[in-house]
C-alpha positions as CSV (number, residue, x, y, z in Angstrom):
1,M,-54.0,26.5,-30.5
2,P,-52.3,29.0,-28.1
3,I,-52.7,28.6,-24.4
4,T,-52.6,31.7,-22.2
5,S,-52.7,32.4,-18.5
6,Q,-53.8,35.9,-19.1
7,N,-57.3,36.6,-17.6
8,P,-58.3,32.9,-17.1
9,G,-61.4,34.0,-15.1
10,S,-62.6,36.2,-17.9
11,T,-63.1,33.9,-20.9
12,R,-64.3,35.1,-24.3
13,F,-66.3,33.3,-26.9
14,G,-64.5,30.2,-28.0
15,D,-62.0,30.1,-25.1
16,A,-61.7,26.6,-23.5
17,P,-60.6,26.8,-19.8
18,V,-57.9,24.2,-18.8
19,S,-59.1,22.6,-15.5
20,D,-56.1,20.3,-14.9
21,I,-53.2,22.6,-15.1
22,Q,-50.7,20.2,-13.7
23,A,-51.4,17.5,-16.3
24,A,-51.2,20.2,-19.0
25,G,-47.8,21.3,-17.7
26,M,-48.9,24.7,-16.8
27,L,-47.9,26.7,-13.7
28,M,-51.1,28.7,-13.4
29,P,-54.7,28.5,-14.6
30,G,-55.3,29.3,-18.3
31,V,-57.4,29.0,-21.4
32,V,-57.0,27.6,-24.9
33,K,-57.7,30.5,-27.3
34,P,-59.8,29.8,-30.5
35,V,-57.0,30.5,-32.9
36,I,-56.0,27.6,-35.2
37,F,-52.6,27.5,-36.8
38,T,-49.9,25.1,-37.8
39,I,-46.3,24.8,-36.9
40,E,-43.6,22.6,-38.4
41,A,-42.8,19.6,-36.2
42,R,-39.1,20.3,-36.3
43,L,-39.7,23.6,-34.4
44,V,-41.3,21.8,-31.4
45,Q,-38.6,21.3,-28.8
46,K,-40.5,19.4,-26.2
47,S,-44.0,18.6,-24.8
48,L,-44.8,20.2,-21.5
49,G,-47.9,18.2,-20.8
50,K,-51.2,16.9,-22.1
51,L,-54.8,18.0,-21.8
52,V,-56.9,15.5,-19.8
53,D,-60.0,14.0,-21.3
54,D,-62.4,16.6,-19.8
55,D,-60.2,19.5,-21.1
56,Q,-60.0,17.8,-24.5
57,R,-63.9,17.6,-24.6
58,G,-64.1,21.2,-23.6
59,L,-61.7,22.2,-26.4
60,R,-63.7,20.2,-29.0
61,H,-66.9,21.9,-27.8
62,S,-65.2,25.3,-28.1
63,I,-64.1,24.5,-31.7
64,V,-67.6,23.4,-32.7
65,Q,-69.0,26.6,-31.3
66,S,-66.4,28.7,-33.1
67,I,-66.6,27.1,-36.6
68,G,-70.0,25.4,-36.5
């Protein structure tokens, strides 16, 4: 799912705000967008961070709202 720092204060349906930007490896506040896609593992160059438990719960809630 893509993460963006564009308009973090103005979330849309399905957006999941990231509260701990430092742990997520982000430089500024952002949201996870409700777009699900896959990418081949060989294309991933490195991990920038990890969503903390609260942000993971928020993301799960967002997914449930989006797909039921």
